[in-house]
C-alpha positions, 0 to 999 in steps of 0.5 A: 173630843180630847185625848189624854194629853188635852189635845183636840182631835181634828177630822180631815175631809178630803176635797178631790174635786180639783184633783188630776191623776197622771202616770209617771215612770220617771222622777227627777229630784233637785234640791236647795237648802230650803226645798226638795223639787220632784219632777214626775214624768215619762221617759219616752223613746224618740227616733232622733234621725236615720243615723242617730238611733233612739233618744230617751226624752224625759217629758215632765208632767208634774212638779211637786215642791216640798220643804224638808219636813214635808219631804221627810214625811213623804219618805216615811209614808212611801217607805211604809207603803212599800214595806206593806206591799212587799209583805203582801206581794213579795220583793219589788225588783228594780231593773236599773239596780239589777243591770248595774249589779250584773254588768 
């Protein structure tokens, strides 16, 4: 099937047979001139020792490497998803931003 500009439409079939689902509450980003590196993982409190208190350990579970075109498409897609969520459920409060504004 062709559209008005003579381009052919392509249907996409998703293959989720090798997909893994993980939860992340933290993300770390690194960049190069060619790529964006996203490390997804969990911030976990760990008791360091009796006198040292608690440390937060960032346990990396997944790394995603994108070229800058893919990173921009991801940013646009995430922005659209967040806007739709907030239109339906209201503004998302970010705890870190509130803490820095209040103190």
